[in-house]
C-alpha positions in Angstrom: 14.6 -28.9 36.0 11.2 -28.5 37.5 8.2 -27.5 35.7 5.0 -26.2 37.5 1.5 -25.0 36.4 -0.1 -22.5 38.6 -3.9 -21.8 39.2 -3.9 -19.2 36.5 -2.5 -21.8 34.0 1.1 -19.9 34.0 3.9 -22.2 33.6 6.9 -21.8 35.8 10.1 -23.6 34.9 13.0 -23.9 37.0 16.5 -24.3 35.7 20.1 -24.3 37.0 19.9 -20.9 35.4 17.0 -19.3 36.9 13.3 -19.3 37.1 11.0 -18.8 33.9 7.6 -17.9 33.4 5.6 -18.3 30.7 2.2 -17.0 29.8 0.5 -19.0 27.0 -2.0 -16.5 26.4 0.4 -13.7 25.5 3.2 -15.8 24.5 5.4 -13.9 27.1 8.3 -15.2 28.9 9.7 -13.4 32.1 13.0 -14.6 33.7 14.0 -14.3 37.4 17.7 -14.4 38.2 19.9 -13.9 41.1 21.2 -10.4 41.3 23.8 -9.8 43.9 23.1 -6.1 43.8 19.3 -6.6 44.6 18.3 -8.2 48.0 14.8 -8.8 46.5 15.9 -10.9 43.7 16.0 -14.7 43.2 18.4 -15.8 46.0 20.3 -18.3 43.7 19.9 -19.2 39.9 19.9 -23.1 40.5 16.2 -23.9 40.9 15.3 -27.4 42.5 11.6 -26.8 43.3 8.4 -24.7 42.6 4.9 -25.0 44.3 1.7 -22.9 45.0 0.3 -23.1 48.3 -3.4 -22.9 49.0 -3.4 -19.1 49.3 -1.8 -19.3 45.7 1.6 -18.1 47.0 4.6 -19.1 44.7 7.2 -20.8 46.4 10.8 -21.4 45.1 13.4 -23.8 46.5 16.8 -23.1 45.3 20.2 -24.6 45.8 22.2 -22.6 48.4 19.7 -19.9 48.5 17.1 -21.3 50.7 13.3 -20.8 50.3 12.1 -18.0 48.1 8.6 -16.6 48.2 7.7 -14.6 45.1 5.4 -11.5 45.0 4.0 -11.8 41.6 2.7 -8.3 41.5 6.2 -6.7 41.9 8.5 -9.5 40.9 10.3 -9.3 44.1 11.4 -12.2 46.4 11.3 -12.8 50.2 14.0 -15.1 51.4 13.9 -17.6 54.1 17.4 -18.6 54.9 19.2 -20.6 57.2 20.5 -18.7 60.2 22.6 -20.5 63.0 21.6 -18.0 65.7 17.9 -18.7 65.1 16.7 -22.2 65.8 13.3 -21.1 64.0 15.0 -20.5 60.7 15.0 -23.0 57.9 17.2 -26.0 58.4 19.6 -25.6 55.4 19.9 -23.4 52.4 20.0 -26.2 50.1 16.3 -26.7 49.5 15.6 -30.0 47.2 11.8 -30.4 47.7 8.8 -28.4 48.8 5.6 -30.1 50.0 2.1 -28.4 51.0 1.2 -29.7 54.3 -2.0 -29.1 56.4 -3.1 -25.6 57.4 -0.9 -24.0 54.8 2.1 -25.3 56.4 5.1 -26.2 54.1 7.6 -29.2 54.5 10.9 -28.4 53.1 13.5 -31.0 52.4 17.0 -30.1 52.0 20.5 -31.3 51.3 23.9 -30.7 53.1 22.3 -32.6 56.1 19.7 -30.2 56.7 16.9 -32.7 57.0 13.3 -31.6 56.9 11.9 -28.1 57.9 8.2 -27.7 58.6 7.3 -24.0 58.1 4.2 -22.6 60.1 1.9 -21.2 57.4 0.8 -18.2 59.9 4.2 -17.5 61.6 6.7 -18.4 58.9 9.0 -20.1 61.7 10.3 -23.4 61.2 10.5 -26.6 63.1 13.3 -29.3 62.4 13.2 -33.2 61.8 15.7 -35.8 60.8 18.4 -33.2 61.2 21.9 -34.5 59.8 20.1 -36.3 57.0 19.9 -35.2 53.3 16.4 -35.3 52.0 15.8 -36.3 48.1 12.0 -36.4 48.3 8.8 -35.8 50.4 5.5 -37.2 49.5 2.0 -37.0 51.2 -0.4 -39.8 50.4 -4.1 -39.6 50.0 -4.6 -40.2 53.8 -2.3 -37.4 54.6 0.7 -39.3 55.6 3.9 -37.6 54.7 6.7 -39.9 53.7 10.4 -38.8 53.4 12.9 -40.3 51.0 16.4 -39.8 52.3 20.2 -40.7 51.8 19.6 -43.0 54.8 16.4 -44.8 54.0 12.6 -44.2 53.8 10.8 -42.6 56.5 7.0 -42.1 57.5 5.7 -39.0 59.8 3.7 -39.8 62.8 1.5 -37.0 63.4 0.6 -37.9 67.0 4.3 -38.2 68.0 5.3 -35.4 65.7 8.3 -37.0 64.3 9.7 -39.2 61.3 10.3 -42.7 61.8 12.1 -45.5 59.6 9.7 -47.4 57.8 9.5 -51.2 57.8 10.4 -53.8 59.8 14.1 -54.9 59.3 13.8 -58.1 61.5 11.7 -59.6 58.9 13.5 -57.7 55.8 10.8 -55.2 55.0 13.1 -52.1 55.9 14.3 -49.8 53.0 17.8 -48.6 54.1 19.2 -47.8 50.6 19.2 -44.2 49.4 15.7 -43.3 48.3 15.5 -40.8 45.4 11.8 -40.4 44.6 8.4 -41.4 46.0 5.0 -41.8 43.9 1.9 -43.3 44.4 -0.2 -45.3 41.6 -4.0 -44.9 41.0 -4.6 -47.3 44.0 -2.6 -45.3 46.3 0.3 -47.8 46.5 3.4 -46.3 47.0 6.4 -46.9 44.6 9.8 -46.1 45.8 13.0 -45.3 43.7 16.3 -46.1 45.1 20.0 -46.3 44.1 19.8 -50.0 44.4 16.5 -50.7 42.5 
């Protein structure tokens, strides 16, 4: 389950059974569900992540349905799905996590070995990183560095080289090779990493 409050104070609740919108002022709930007969419905009911970008667009990451952009005025969704014939499509339809980057770019972490897909905020085309690796979490620290928690360890994005690299020096035992489940920072911007082994 994912709970997100947008810029207007609306609560969005993502569940394994659809996307729910709660307006506290009116007390109304609106439910968005996958409908196989409606190409503009939510592309899958299993919602993993919800974010709002700098232009106040609402993005929804779903299991097996890719990335969904909601038009709040109409209640209709635009889908960004994996397409084997298009290298600029999203890397995988199992979207686990969405992160706001610079210039309204989105970073999407996916399962089923889809790696990280970076969506250009203007062209809506995708670039791929860490292909072949399942991504559990993405985090951007206060200095703007993007970190990836994966099934194969902990990675740091190098903006100059435009790629992700394993974090740490394994020769002195500082590498994190375990499955990284989540990343968070404290008030001093120290990163805390949750892994399957502790």
